[in-house]
N, C-alpha and C positions, 0 to 999 in steps of 0.2 A: 244550317247553311242552305240545304236544299229547299227548305220552306221559303227562305228569303228569295232565292233565285226564282222559284216558282211564282211567288207573289209579284216579283218584278216583271216576269214574262207576261203574266195576266194583265198587269197594268199597261205594259207596252202594247199588247194586243188590243186592249180597250181603247187606248189612245190612238192607235193606228186605225181601228175601226171607226172611231169617232171622226177622225180627220177625213177618212174616205167618204163617210156619209155626208159630212159637211161639204166636201168638194163636189159630190154628186148633186146635193141640194143647190149649191151655187150655180152649177152648170145648168140645172133645170130652170132656175130663176132667170139666168141670163138668156137662155133660149126663149123663154116666154116674153122677156122684155124686147128681144130682137124681133119677135113676131109682131108685137104691138107697134114697134117702130116701123117695120116694113108695111104693115096694113095702114097705118096712119099716112105714111108717104103716098102709098098707092091711092087711097081715098081722096086725099087733098089734090093730088096730081090729076085725078079724074074730073075735078070740078072745072068749070069754065072760069076764065079770068073775071067775068062779071060776077059769078057766084062768090069767088074769092074776095072781090072788092066789096061785095055786100057784107061779108064777114069781117072785113078789115084786115085781110091777109094778102100779103104780096107773095108772089111765087118764090122769091128768094128766102122767105121765112119758113117754108115748108119743112126743111130738114131740122131746123131748130125746134119748131113746134112738135115735130114727131119725136125728137130726142127728149123734150120735156114731158111728152105724154108717156114715154117708156121709162125714163129714169128720173123724172122730176126736174124741177127748175134748178139751174146752176146757182150756187150761193155766191 
């Protein structure tokens, strides 16, 4: 019985450790995506209206384009 309890505890610890590592990885990925989003918005907002027109971008499109740059196109 003690062996079974010990094996169960080891499995629970591995599961907890795996979930924690997965959560940390997701947080790091989200942080990196938010940084891409912010930088894209910052760079596009720095362009003149004429530069944006040359690229075929309207100012109202900036946040959507930044979201697509960070998280991909919506399906």
